[in-house]
C-alpha positions as CSV (number, residue, x, y, z in Angstrom):
1,M,-29.1,-7.6,39.9
2,A,-27.3,-4.3,39.9
3,L,-26.5,-3.2,37.4
4,A,-22.8,-3.5,36.1
5,P,-20.8,0.1,36.8
6,V,-19.9,2.3,33.6
7,T,-17.6,4.5,34.8
8,P,-14.3,3.3,34.1
9,S,-12.6,1.5,37.0
10,L,-8.8,4.0,35.5
11,S,-9.1,7.1,34.1
12,R,-7.3,7.8,30.8
13,A,-4.8,9.9,32.5
14,E,-4.0,7.4,34.6
15,L,-3.4,4.9,32.0
16,R,-1.6,6.9,30.8
17,Q,0.7,7.8,33.6
18,V,2.3,4.2,32.9
19,F,4.2,6.2,30.2
20,E,5.0,9.7,31.3
21,K,8.1,10.4,33.3
22,S,9.1,13.1,35.1
23,P,11.4,15.5,33.7
24,D,14.2,14.1,36.2
25,E,13.5,11.0,34.6
26,S,13.5,11.8,31.0
27,G,16.9,12.4,30.2
28,A,19.0,15.1,28.6
29,G,16.7,14.7,25.4
30,P,16.5,12.7,22.3
31,G,20.0,11.3,21.9
32,G,21.1,12.9,24.8
33,A,23.3,11.4,27.1
34,G,20.8,11.2,29.7
35,E,18.9,8.5,27.7
36,L,20.2,5.0,29.5
37,V,19.9,1.9,28.3
38,G,19.6,-1.9,29.8
39,M,19.7,-5.6,29.3
40,E,18.1,-8.9,29.9
41,V,19.9,-12.3,29.3
42,E,18.4,-15.4,29.4
43,T,20.7,-18.2,29.6
44,A,19.9,-21.9,29.6
45,A,21.0,-24.0,32.6
46,L,23.1,-27.4,31.1
47,D,24.4,-30.3,32.6
48,P,27.8,-29.4,30.5
49,A,28.7,-33.4,29.9
50,T,24.7,-33.8,28.2
51,G,23.5,-30.8,27.6
52,A,20.5,-31.8,29.6
53,A,18.2,-29.4,31.1
54,V,18.6,-28.4,35.0
55,P,15.8,-29.2,37.0
56,Y,14.1,-27.3,39.8
57,E,14.1,-28.8,42.5
58,G,17.0,-31.0,44.4
59,P,19.7,-29.9,45.9
60,F,21.5,-29.5,42.4
61,G,18.8,-27.4,40.6
62,V,18.3,-24.0,40.2
63,R,15.9,-22.8,43.0
64,A,19.0,-24.3,44.9
65,L,21.1,-21.7,43.4
66,L,18.9,-19.0,43.8
67,E,18.8,-20.1,47.7
68,H,22.3,-19.8,47.7
69,L,22.2,-16.0,45.9
70,A,19.9,-15.2,48.8
71,A,22.2,-16.6,51.2
72,E,25.4,-15.6,50.2
73,R,24.8,-11.9,49.5
74,P,24.0,-9.7,52.0
75,G,20.8,-7.0,51.0
76,A,19.9,-9.6,48.0
77,V,15.8,-10.1,48.7
78,P,14.0,-13.3,47.5
79,R,10.6,-13.1,45.6
80,Y,8.2,-15.9,45.8
81,D,5.7,-17.1,43.8
82,R,3.5,-18.6,46.6
83,A,6.3,-21.3,48.0
84,A,8.2,-21.3,44.7
85,L,11.2,-18.9,45.2
86,V,11.3,-17.8,41.4
87,A,14.2,-15.0,41.8
88,V,16.1,-13.0,43.9
89,R,17.0,-9.1,44.1
90,L,20.7,-8.8,43.7
91,P,22.3,-5.5,46.3
92,E,24.4,-4.3,43.7
93,G,21.5,-3.8,41.3
94,G,20.0,-6.2,39.0
95,T,17.7,-9.3,39.7
96,V,17.9,-13.2,38.8
97,S,15.2,-14.9,38.1
98,L,13.8,-18.0,36.5
99,E,12.0,-18.6,33.0
100,H,9.3,-20.7,32.7
101,G,11.2,-23.7,31.2
102,G,14.1,-23.5,34.1
103,A,15.7,-20.3,31.7
104,V,18.0,-18.2,34.2
105,E,18.0,-14.4,33.6
106,F,20.2,-11.6,34.5
107,S,18.0,-7.8,34.3
108,S,20.4,-5.7,34.8
109,P,20.1,-1.7,36.6
110,P,19.6,0.8,33.8
111,C,23.0,2.3,32.7
112,S,24.5,5.6,31.2
113,D,25.9,4.1,28.1
114,V,26.3,0.8,26.2
115,T,30.1,0.3,27.5
116,E,29.3,0.7,31.2
117,L,25.9,-1.9,30.6
118,A,28.4,-4.5,28.7
119,E,31.1,-4.4,32.1
120,V,28.2,-4.7,34.3
121,T,26.3,-7.5,32.6
122,D,29.6,-9.4,31.9
123,R,30.7,-9.0,35.3
124,A,27.4,-10.5,37.1
125,L,27.0,-13.2,34.2
126,R,30.6,-14.0,35.4
127,R,29.8,-14.2,38.8
128,L,26.3,-15.9,38.3
129,A,28.3,-19.0,36.2
130,A,30.7,-19.3,39.2
131,A,28.0,-19.5,41.8
132,A,26.1,-22.6,39.0
133,R,29.1,-24.4,38.8
134,R,29.3,-24.9,42.8
135,F,26.0,-26.8,42.0
136,G,27.4,-28.7,39.0
137,F,26.0,-27.1,35.8
138,A,26.8,-24.4,33.4
139,L,24.3,-21.0,31.9
140,V,25.2,-21.0,28.5
141,P,23.2,-17.7,26.5
142,G,21.2,-18.5,22.9
143,G,18.0,-18.1,20.8
144,Q,17.0,-21.9,22.6
145,Y,17.8,-24.5,24.5
146,P,19.5,-27.2,22.1
147,F,19.1,-30.7,23.5
148,T,15.6,-30.4,24.7
149,A,13.1,-31.3,23.2
150,P,10.0,-30.3,23.9
151,E,8.6,-32.9,26.2
152,E,11.3,-32.9,28.0
153,V,11.1,-29.3,29.7
154,R,11.2,-29.0,33.2
155,W,9.3,-26.7,34.1
156,V,9.5,-23.9,37.0
157,P,6.3,-24.1,39.7
158,H,5.1,-20.5,38.5
159,S,1.5,-19.8,39.4
160,R,0.8,-18.1,36.2
161,T,2.4,-20.9,33.8
162,P,-0.4,-23.1,33.6
163,L,-2.7,-19.7,32.9
164,M,-0.4,-19.1,30.0
165,R,-0.6,-22.4,28.2
166,R,-4.2,-22.6,28.7
167,H,-4.6,-19.5,27.1
168,F,-2.2,-20.3,23.8
169,E,-3.8,-23.9,23.8
170,S,-7.1,-22.4,23.4
171,L,-6.1,-20.6,20.7
172,G,-5.8,-23.5,19.2
173,K,-3.2,-23.8,15.7
174,P,-2.4,-19.6,16.1
175,G,-1.1,-20.3,19.7
176,A,0.3,-23.8,18.7
177,G,3.7,-22.5,19.4
178,G,3.4,-20.3,22.4
179,V,4.1,-23.8,24.7
180,Q,7.4,-23.9,23.4
181,V,8.2,-20.0,23.3
182,M,7.6,-20.5,27.1
183,S,9.5,-23.3,27.8
184,L,12.5,-23.3,25.7
185,A,13.4,-19.7,24.0
186,L,16.0,-18.4,24.9
187,S,16.7,-13.8,23.8
188,T,18.5,-10.9,24.6
189,Q,16.1,-8.5,25.7
190,V,17.3,-4.9,25.7
191,S,15.7,-1.3,27.2
192,L,16.1,2.2,25.8
193,D,14.4,5.5,27.3
194,F,12.6,7.9,25.6
195,T,11.8,11.6,26.5
196,S,8.5,12.4,25.4
197,F,5.9,11.5,23.2
198,D,7.1,12.8,19.8
199,D,10.4,11.1,20.9
200,L,8.5,7.6,21.4
201,R,6.8,8.0,18.3
202,E,9.8,8.4,16.3
203,K,11.5,5.5,18.7
204,L,8.7,3.5,18.1
205,R,8.2,3.5,15.0
206,V,12.2,2.3,13.2
207,Q,12.1,-0.4,16.5
208,A,9.2,-1.9,14.9
209,A,9.9,-1.7,11.6
210,A,13.9,-2.9,12.1
211,S,13.2,-5.4,14.4
212,T,12.4,-7.8,11.7
213,P,15.4,-7.2,9.2
214,A,17.3,-6.9,12.3
215,A,17.2,-10.3,13.9
216,A,18.4,-12.0,10.7
217,L,21.8,-10.7,11.7
218,F,21.5,-12.5,15.6
219,V,19.7,-16.2,14.1
220,N,21.0,-18.4,17.0
221,A,18.7,-21.2,17.4
222,P,19.0,-24.4,14.8
223,L,18.8,-27.2,17.4
224,E,16.1,-28.5,19.2
225,G,16.9,-32.2,21.1
226,G,20.3,-31.5,20.2
227,R,19.2,-32.4,16.6
228,P,19.0,-29.9,13.2
229,C,15.7,-28.5,13.6
230,G,15.5,-27.8,9.9
231,Q,15.8,-23.8,10.4
232,L,18.4,-20.9,12.1
233,S,15.8,-19.7,14.4
234,R,13.3,-22.7,16.0
235,R,12.7,-19.6,18.1
236,M,11.5,-17.2,15.3
237,D,9.7,-20.0,13.9
238,Y,8.1,-20.4,16.9
239,L,7.3,-16.8,17.7
240,S,5.5,-16.9,14.2
241,R,2.8,-19.4,15.3
242,T,1.8,-17.7,19.0
243,D,-0.9,-15.4,19.1
244,P,-0.5,-13.3,16.3
245,A,-2.4,-10.5,18.3
246,R,0.4,-10.0,21.1
247,T,3.5,-10.7,19.3
248,G,5.6,-10.3,16.2
249,V,5.4,-6.6,14.6
250,V,1.9,-5.1,16.1
251,P,0.8,-3.3,12.6
252,M,-0.2,0.1,14.7
253,M,3.1,0.3,15.7
254,L,4.7,0.5,11.8
255,R,1.9,3.8,11.4
256,E,3.8,7.4,10.7
257,D,1.3,8.7,13.3
258,V,1.7,6.2,15.8
259,D,1.4,7.7,19.4
260,V,0.5,6.8,23.0
261,E,-3.0,6.9,22.7
262,M,-3.4,3.8,19.6
263,F,-1.3,1.6,22.3
264,I,-3.5,2.5,24.9
265,D,-6.3,1.8,22.5
266,W,-4.9,-1.6,21.5
267,A,-3.5,-2.8,24.4
268,L,-7.5,-2.1,26.0
269,N,-8.7,-4.7,23.3
270,L,-6.3,-7.4,23.8
271,P,-7.7,-9.7,26.4
272,M,-5.9,-10.1,30.1
273,I,-4.6,-13.1,30.7
274,H,-4.0,-13.3,34.6
275,R,-4.3,-11.4,38.0
276,A,-2.7,-10.9,41.2
277,A,-4.3,-13.6,43.4
278,P,-4.7,-12.6,47.1
279,D,-2.1,-15.4,48.4
280,G,0.8,-14.0,46.3
281,G,0.3,-16.2,42.9
282,R,-1.7,-15.3,39.7
283,R,-5.2,-16.5,38.6
284,A,-7.1,-16.5,35.7
285,A,-8.8,-13.7,34.6
286,P,-11.9,-13.4,32.3
287,R,-11.9,-13.8,28.4
288,V,-12.6,-10.3,27.8
289,P,-11.1,-6.9,26.1
290,F,-9.3,-5.1,29.5
291,G,-11.1,-2.3,28.5
292,T,-14.2,-4.1,29.1
293,L,-12.7,-5.3,33.0
294,L,-12.8,-1.7,33.5
295,R,-15.9,-1.2,32.9
296,Q,-17.5,-4.2,33.9
297,G,-14.9,-5.0,36.5
298,F,-13.5,-9.3,37.5
299,G,-16.9,-10.6,38.2
300,D,-15.9,-10.7,41.8
301,G,-16.6,-7.4,42.9
302,S,-13.3,-6.3,41.9
303,R,-12.0,-4.4,39.1
304,P,-8.4,-3.2,37.9
305,R,-6.7,-0.9,39.1
306,L,-3.4,0.5,38.6
307,A,-1.3,-2.2,39.1
308,D,-3.9,-4.5,36.9
309,W,-2.8,-2.3,33.6
310,R,0.8,-2.6,33.8
311,A,0.4,-6.3,34.7
312,H,-1.7,-6.4,31.4
313,L,1.0,-4.5,29.8
314,S,3.2,-7.2,30.5
315,Q,1.5,-9.7,28.9
316,V,2.1,-8.4,25.7
317,F,4.9,-10.1,23.7
318,S,5.5,-8.0,21.1
319,D,9.2,-7.3,19.3
320,V,8.7,-4.0,20.6
321,R,7.3,-4.0,24.3
322,L,6.0,-0.6,25.8
323,R,5.6,0.4,29.0
324,E,8.1,2.7,31.2
325,T,10.4,2.1,28.5
326,L,10.6,0.5,24.8
327,E,11.7,-2.8,25.3
328,L,13.6,-4.3,22.2
329,R,12.3,-8.5,21.4
330,A,12.8,-9.5,18.4
331,V,16.6,-10.7,18.1
332,D,17.6,-14.3,19.4
333,G,20.2,-14.7,22.5
334,P,23.7,-14.4,20.6
335,P,27.0,-16.7,22.3
336,F,28.1,-14.8,25.4
337,S,31.3,-13.5,23.6
338,A,28.8,-11.3,21.6
339,L,26.1,-10.2,24.1
340,G,27.5,-6.5,23.7
341,S,26.1,-6.4,20.3
342,V,22.4,-6.0,20.8
343,P,22.3,-3.1,23.3
344,A,25.2,-1.4,21.0
345,F,23.2,-2.2,17.5
346,W,19.7,-0.7,19.1
347,T,21.5,2.4,20.9
348,G,22.8,3.6,17.9
349,L,19.3,3.2,16.1
350,S,17.8,4.3,18.5
351,Y,19.4,7.0,20.0
352,H,21.3,9.1,17.4
353,P,18.0,11.0,15.6
354,P,19.6,11.3,12.1
355,A,20.4,7.1,12.3
356,R,16.7,6.5,13.2
357,A,15.6,9.4,10.6
358,A,17.3,7.4,7.5
359,A,16.0,3.9,9.3
360,W,12.7,5.0,9.2
361,E,12.9,6.0,5.0
362,L,14.5,2.9,4.7
363,L,11.7,0.6,6.1
364,R,8.4,3.0,6.2
365,D,7.2,1.0,3.2
366,I,7.3,-2.2,4.3
367,G,3.7,-3.2,5.5
368,P,2.3,-5.8,8.4
369,D,1.6,-9.0,6.4
370,E,5.4,-8.5,4.4
371,H,7.4,-8.5,8.2
372,R,4.8,-11.3,9.1
373,A,6.0,-13.4,5.9
374,A,9.5,-12.5,6.7
375,L,10.0,-13.5,10.2
376,R,9.2,-16.9,8.6
377,D,11.8,-16.5,5.5
378,I,14.0,-15.8,8.1
379,A,13.3,-18.2,10.8
380,C,14.6,-20.6,8.0
381,R,16.8,-18.9,5.9
382,G,18.5,-15.7,7.9
383,L,20.2,-13.4,6.1
384,D,19.1,-15.3,2.6
385,A,15.8,-14.5,3.1
386,E,13.3,-11.4,2.0
387,I,11.6,-9.0,2.9
388,A,8.5,-7.0,0.5
389,G,10.6,-8.4,-2.4
390,R,14.0,-7.2,-0.8
391,P,17.2,-8.8,0.4
392,V,17.4,-9.4,4.0
393,R,21.0,-9.1,3.9
394,E,21.5,-5.6,2.2
395,I,18.6,-4.1,4.7
396,A,20.3,-5.5,7.5
397,A,23.5,-4.2,6.8
398,E,22.4,-1.0,6.1
399,L,21.0,-1.0,9.3
400,L,23.8,-2.2,10.8
401,R,25.7,0.6,9.3
402,L,22.9,3.5,10.6
403,S,23.7,1.5,13.7
404,E,27.4,2.1,13.9
405,A,27.4,6.1,12.7
406,G,24.5,6.8,15.3
407,L,27.4,5.0,17.8
408,R,30.1,6.5,16.7
409,A,28.0,10.4,17.1
410,R,27.4,9.7,20.3
411,V,31.0,8.8,21.4
412,A,32.0,12.4,19.2
413,A,29.2,13.7,21.8
414,G,30.8,12.2,25.0
415,A,27.7,9.7,25.3
416,E,29.1,6.8,24.4
417,R,32.7,5.3,25.1
418,H,35.2,4.6,22.2
419,E,34.6,0.9,22.8
420,A,30.9,0.8,22.2
421,V,31.6,0.5,18.6
422,R,33.8,-2.5,19.0
423,F,30.7,-4.8,20.2
424,L,29.3,-4.4,16.8
425,A,32.1,-6.5,15.2
426,P,30.7,-9.5,15.1
427,L,27.5,-8.5,13.4
428,H,29.6,-6.9,11.1
429,E,31.9,-10.3,10.3
430,I,27.9,-12.1,10.2
431,A,26.7,-9.4,7.6
432,E,29.6,-9.4,5.1
433,S,30.4,-13.2,5.0
434,G,26.3,-14.2,5.5
435,V,27.9,-16.6,7.8
436,T,25.2,-16.8,11.1
437,F,25.7,-18.0,14.5
438,A,23.1,-20.5,13.5
439,H,25.6,-21.5,10.7
440,R,28.4,-22.1,12.9
441,T,26.6,-24.4,15.6
442,L,25.6,-26.3,12.7
443,D,29.1,-26.7,11.4
444,Q,30.5,-27.2,14.7
445,L,27.5,-30.3,14.8
446,R,28.5,-31.8,11.7
447,A,32.2,-32.0,12.3
448,A,32.2,-34.4,15.2
449,P,28.2,-35.1,16.2
450,T,29.3,-37.6,19.3
451,T,31.2,-35.3,21.5
452,F,29.0,-31.8,20.2
453,P,27.4,-31.0,23.3
454,A,29.7,-31.3,25.4
455,R,31.6,-29.3,23.0
456,H,29.3,-26.8,22.4
457,I,28.7,-26.1,26.2
458,A,32.6,-25.5,26.6
459,R,32.8,-23.4,23.6
460,H,29.6,-21.0,24.4
461,R,29.5,-21.4,28.7
462,I,29.7,-18.3,30.8
463,R,33.0,-18.9,32.7
């Protein structure tokens, strides 16, 4: 029997290549106008009268929506997972794709500033919602499918779906929330640039440390199956019980001296979940650390290449996901009217060095265990929770103040338009009143429960 190869199939330099940028990609320097911003908005596809989730198949399903987009737009590019249509690349930039449980996601192209991003995303979402109305359903952003119980999920036929379900189920109790996150959770995510590895260190540690208290400003998932679930964010509750090795706040990211080499070492110790299959789908990867795969191969005569490394990094679901960009994933999706608050908050906090430094001083002493405990507390109590014995509401309010200061400084430097600061208004209202998006939903449910689904959808759908 031949000995397993001992030379890794990818060198350290090749692994690091994913995070390196050429000078023309790297922007104008920390806090400069060259730093771009993008976002991804996940929306629930719902029957506007009952709130029932829309299926994949059928003449009025989410596949029909994608088929319409692909046929209607010259230059649109459909994307398939084996025979299943799962995404459409739009000719004007951006992508519409389907999540495991049928959520319709819009991923924006990168934009030069928050206001441009808000305009591009608003235009794309309104056009997408108009197309969805042709098929009789509504698109509703938020933190979770509000009227669907776990047993009622309408799964999209992604080839990776059964592989991920088996992965979470194999973990037992530590993976208990994984299937529900896959199928029911919604979020609005932001992608930001880093301009050097030193810049990456400063941004990564602040974003990781801020993710937990910031999430309290956005809690927006108090319902499951149309009923109060006893929490302000069922999504955060599920995430707190989903594969702790690759979700939440990664302890290494909270270190003062965090760097890309530490991140590579951490990722090499994680098992890969799935890899590309010859038929265009996905297949299970051996349940060993990725570093072992580099040395020993997949067991079929092949060893990982750069595309496998990139795919492996996409199988990390932490609050901050590091690849070519920094992807902020911690917060529940807000209502449509407040979507701009997510990129505005993270841009102001991340792209202005003084705001970043002040936020790190505020948060640097909070450890991983305290973040995990706070995550569970915030899922239940929102801004009334505590982190490391400190009121979350006070910390979140200070982060919001720093974010606004960062945005105003960028406006003064010509890197943002004046409108950017206005996107923070919904968060200021929440921080001052303590009444979150989730509280408002529960109040509206209690006011008229029998007509609530239709009223909720009418109020929050994209038009």
